[in-house]
C-alpha positions in Angstrom: 100.9 77.7 149.1 100.1 81.2 148.6 100.5 82.8 145.2 102.3 86.1 145.8 101.1 88.9 144.1 104.0 91.7 145.4 106.1 90.1 141.8 103.6 89.9 139.8 102.4 93.2 140.2 105.5 94.7 139.6 105.6 92.6 136.4 102.5 94.0 135.6 102.5 97.3 136.1 105.9 97.3 134.0 104.3 95.9 130.8 101.1 97.9 131.5 103.7 101.3 131.4 105.5 100.2 128.1 102.0 99.2 126.8 100.5 102.7 127.6 103.8 104.4 126.0 103.8 103.0 123.3 99.8 103.0 122.5 100.6 107.0 123.2 103.1 107.6 121.2 101.5 105.7 118.7 98.9 108.3 118.7 100.9 111.2 118.8 102.8 110.6 115.7 101.3 111.7 112.2 101.0 108.7 109.5 104.1 109.4 106.5 103.4 110.0 103.2 103.9 107.9 100.3 105.8 109.7 97.2 106.0 107.5 94.0 108.0 109.0 92.1 110.5 108.7 95.1 109.8 104.6 94.9 110.7 104.5 91.2 113.9 106.0 91.7 114.8 103.9 95.0 114.0 100.7 92.9 116.1 102.4 89.8 119.0 103.2 91.9 122.1 100.7 90.7 123.2 98.5 93.3 126.4 98.9 95.2 127.6 102.6 96.0 127.9 105.7 93.1 129.3 109.2 93.8 128.8 112.4 91.9 130.4 115.6 92.9 130.1 118.9 91.0 131.0 122.5 91.9 127.6 123.3 94.3 127.1 119.6 95.6 127.6 116.0 96.1 125.4 113.1 95.2 125.7 109.9 96.6 123.6 106.6 96.6 123.9 103.4 97.9 121.7 100.0 97.3 122.1 96.5 99.1 120.0 93.6 98.1 120.0 89.9 100.3 117.9 87.2 101.0 118.5 85.3 104.6 117.2 82.1 104.8 116.6 79.9 107.7 118.3 76.7 106.0 118.5 75.5 102.0 114.9 76.0 101.4 113.3 77.4 105.0 111.5 80.4 105.2 113.4 83.9 104.9 113.3 87.1 104.8 114.6 89.4 101.6 116.1 92.7 102.3 116.3 95.9 100.4 118.2 98.6 101.5 118.4 101.8 99.4 120.1 105.1 101.2 119.9 108.3 98.6 121.9 111.9 99.8 122.6 115.2 98.7 124.8 117.7 100.4 125.3 121.0 99.3 127.3 123.6 100.1 127.5 127.3 99.3 129.6 130.1 100.3 127.0 133.1 101.9 
């Protein structure tokens, strides 16, 4: 029985193109920086939503912690999501 290379070649070209694009994108993107004071502030953010508003600006924060498990004692993932935001408005 003959092996058909046309479908296999099409799939290989598609995956090769995706791999090449991913490699090129990972080389082009500069590595991010880690600011330890910002990380400490995110760890100190209270859980839930907060909003503070003054004359010149409004600040908001949100934090959500949760653990998801497969079964009662199975492997799990802990999610810690922190959002910080600031909106400044000035009249010009």
